[in-house]
N, C-alpha and C positions, 0 to 999 in steps of 0.2 A: 944884722941886715934887715931892712924893712921890706915886708911883703904885703901887697894888696891882697884882698880876699880872693880875687881871681887867681893870682899867682900862688897863693897858699893852696887853693884847690888843685892847681896843676901839680904842685909838689906832692900833695896827698895822694892823688890818683896815680902818680908815677912811682909811689911806693916809699915815700919818705919814712924812715923808721919812726915808729910811734912810741915805743916802750919808754915810759918815764918822762918824755920831753915836755908833755903838757903839764905834768904835775910839779914842774919846777917853777911855775908861775902862778900868780894869784890875780891876774887881770888880763882881759882880752887883748889889750894893747901889746902885751908881751908875747902873744901868740901870732904877732904879725898882722893883726887886724886893725884897721883904722878906727873901728868902733865895734861895740858889742853887737851880736846878731839880733835881729828883730823880725820875727815872723808873726807878730800880732798886728793885724790889719783891720782898721775900723772897729776895734774892740773885740775882734775874734782871734783867739789864740790858735794858730795852726801849729801842730806839733808833729812828732814822728814816733812810731812804734819801734823802739830800739832795744837791743841790737837786731831784732828780728828783720827789720827792713834791709839790713846790709847783706842778708843772704848767706851768712857764714856761721850760723849756729848762735846759740845764746851765750856761750861761754867766751865772750869777747872782753878783753881787759877794758876797764872803765876809761882809761886814758885814750884808747883807740875809739871808743864810742864818742867821747867828747870831741876828739879831733874831727871826726867825720861830721858831727853835728855843726861844728863851727865852719867847716868847709861849705856846708849847705846853707848856712845862715839860719839855722833852727834855734829858736829861743825857748822852747819848752818841749818836754818829752814824756812819753809813757815808757818807763825804764823797767826792765826785768830785774829780778833780784840776783841773777847769776853774776853780772859784773860787780855788783855791790859786794856780794859775799867773797868773790875772788879778791877784791881790794882789801877785804878784812883778813884775808889769809886762810879762807876755808880749805881744809885739807882734802875735802871730797870734790873739789872743783879745780880743773886745770884748763888752760887755754885749749881751744879746739885745735886738733892736729891739722897740718897743711894737707890739702887735697893732693892727689897724684898729679905730678907735673908742677906743683907749687902754685896752682891757680887760685889759692885762697884757703880758707879753713873749712873743714867739713863739719856736718852736724854731729853732735854727740849722740850716742844711742839713748833711747828713751828710758826714763826712770819710772818707777812705780809710784803709787799714790803717796807713799811716805817721803818721796824724794830720794830714796835709796836706789842704787842702780839695779836695773834688771840684770838677769844673768848675763855676764860678759859685757855689760854696758857701762857708760859713764853717767854719773848722777846729774840731776838738775835740768834735763832737757825735756821739752815738749813742743812739738811744732804746731804752729797755728793751723787750725783746721782739723786737728785730731780730736777724737772724742774725749770729753773730760775724764781725767784719770780716775776720779771717783766712780764713774760708771764702769770703766774697764775693770777696776778692781773687784767690783761686785759681780758683774756679769761674765767676766772672764773672756770677753770678746777679743780674739786675736792674741791671746796670751798663752804661752806654753806652760804646761804643768811643771812646777818647781819640785825638785827633790827635797827631802827633809833637810839635807845639808845646805842646799841653796836657800831655803826658807830661813834657816837659822842664821846664815851669813847675812841675809837681807835685814833681818831683825837687828842683828848686831850693828850693822852699818847705820841703820836708822837711829839707833840709840846713841851712837857716837855723834851723828849729826845733831841730834837733839841736845846733847851735852855741850857741843861746841856753840850752837846757836844761843843757848841760854847764858853763855859766858861771853858772847860777842861784845866787843867794846863799842858802845854807842857814841863815845867821844870821837872815835875814828869815822863812824858813819857821818857825824856832823862835819868832820874835816872834808869828806867827799862831797857833801852837800855844798860847803863853802867854795870848793874848787869849781864845781859846776856853776854856781850862782855868780861867783866873781868873774867867770868867763862869759856870763850872760845867758846861761841855760838853766831854766827852772825845771826841777823834777816834780811835775804835777800829779802824775799817776804812777803807782808802783805795781807792776804785774807780778803776781805770785803764782807760779806753777805748782800744782799738786797740793794746794792748801787744804782741801777737804779731808785729806788722809792723815794729817799730822795731829799730835796730841794738843790738848788745850793750851799748855804753856808755850808750845811752839807757835800756835795760832796767835797768842798774845805777842810773841816775839815779832811776828811779821807786821802786826799793827804798829808796834813801837819802832820797828825799822822804818816803816813808811813815814811815821811822824817825824823821826829824826832826819829824814831826807827832805823834809819840807813838803811832802805830798799832801794833797787834800782828799785822796781816794786810793783805794786798792782796786785792782782789777783781777779777774780770774775767769776761767771758762765756766759756763753754767751747767750745773747738775741740780735740777730743781729740788729734789728731796733734801740735798745737803745745804741748800740756801737757808733753811730754817735754823740749823745749828750755827752756821757762819753769821747769819744775821744777828744772833744774840751777841756775838763778839763785836759786830759792827756797831750795834746800839751801845754796848758797854764802852767802846772807845770813841763813840760819836764820830765815826769816820765812815764815809760811804764806801760800799763795795759795788763796783760796776761789773755785772756779770756779762760776759761776752757771748753773744749768740752767733750761731752759724745758720746755714740755710734752713735747717729743721726747726729753728727757734722762732716762735711767733709771739704775738702779744699775750696769749694765755699763759705761756711759761713765765714771762717776766711778771705778769700780774699776780701769779701765785707767789713768786718770790717777794714781791712788794708787800703782800699780805702778811708775811712772816715777821718783818722788821721794818722799822722806820728808816734805817740806813741801808736797806737793800736797794740797789739801783741797777741801772742798765748801762752797759757799754754797747750802744746801738751801732752795729755795723750796717751802714746804709746800703752797701753793695750786697752783702749776704741777704739782707732783708728783701731787697728787690728780687734777687735771683731765686730765693727760696720761696717767698710768699707770693711772688708774681703780682705784687702791688707796691705802690709807693710807700716809703717809710715816713713820709711827711706827716700824715695824721697821727702816727704814734709819737713822733717827735713833738708835735704840738701838744698832745694830751698829757705826755709824761715828761716834759722838759725839766721839771723840778726833780725828777728821779734819774735823769740821764747824766752820768758823770762825764762822759766824752763820747763822741761818735768816731767810728773808724771810717775814713774816707777812701773809697776805692771805686772804680767804675766797672760796672758789669752790664751785660746785655740781659734782656728778659730770659734768655736761654742759659743764664748763669755762666757766662764766659767772661773772664777778666780781660779788659782792654785798656789801652792808654786813656788817661783822663780826657774827657770830652768826646770820646768815640762810642760810648755806651748809652744805656738808658737810665742810669742812676741819676737822680735829681741833685747832683752835687751843688750846683749853683743855688738852687732853691733852698737847700738845707743850710748852706753857709750864710745866705742872706737872711734867712729866718732867725738864725742865732744872732746875727749882727743887729737886725732891726729890733729884736726884743731884749737885747743886752743880756742874754742868758750866759751863765758861767759854764760853758760847755766847750772843752777843748776839741778842735777838729783835728784828729790824729790821722795823718796819712799812713795807710798800710799798703806797702808796695807789693803787689802780687802779679802784675801782668808780665808776660814774657818780654825780655829785653830785645828790642828790634835789632836786626843785623846792622852792624856799623856803629852801634851805640854801646853804652855801658850803664851799669846800675846807678852810679852816682849822677850821671848826666840825666837819666830818666827821672830820678827823684827830684832833681832841680827843676825839671819841667813840671812835675806834680806841684811843687811849691809855687811856681809861677802861675800855674792854672788857678790854684786856690786864691792867690793874691789878686788876680784879674777878676775873679768872681766877686771879690769883696771891695775892690777899689776901682775896677775898670768901668 
């Protein structure tokens, strides 16, 4: 049966079973789409932070991530490693459990700097907005004291993860890349949680994983002292690392990171910058455009409140048009964080975000 994109979206939102159905095809036409998705407007690639934007935790199967991207018409993404490693069969990652009442999937418990689970938790999760795991591991902020037995179990789990990752089949990674690209979705950025706390060979693994996915950059939360070490790997692999800043991150932190390595870059969140620094991110974007891997697009007020696109003070239109007019290779990655209005739903609101960005670029 043929479905238009609108009809496919209705089916997806109604709960059409996702498991495996996308991976039976190698072309967008077989997904019921009249054409491949296109969210690159006037030379600016608008993407999505996935699966974070879907609000159901990072342990979402890759086919479900792809299905939702196609429903929204997204043609490029910043993709976290959890769906990739789940696709590869990682034994330390399982799909997020349904929330009470079956309303969706819940967030897994946070993992520590190594990616090993915290006591009682599931591995591989870190919510956006949390302190970088490298900081938490050193400062102990908000962390319970582990018993010797728990520490030993954590170390053992980390070693098992390390062994699995070093043996991970890159041919299967390329298979996942082909599935996304054949459907019309490019994986431009790979988000790696907890990269500061892993061994050197695992750090190399994450860069190789990103390369085999076709990415041009890795992203991770910023912890300035650790950017010196990670920058050495970035230079070695000649792949940019875009460090994601929150409200406390200003130009000085990124400039220090830039000083450590040629391939140290910034994932500039224009909403966080405005809300935290109380000034426009545009001058920073202009000055360091060659170091910015991608921007996170969200709308905030000067009081640091997330609001629907177009209702806040963030210069979204100015930023998008600046990238367009200068032909900079900077993905404009939508990061969905404002409360869903009554009577709406998350997918509908993300579609509105996409349309807002499109109108800024072509309207």
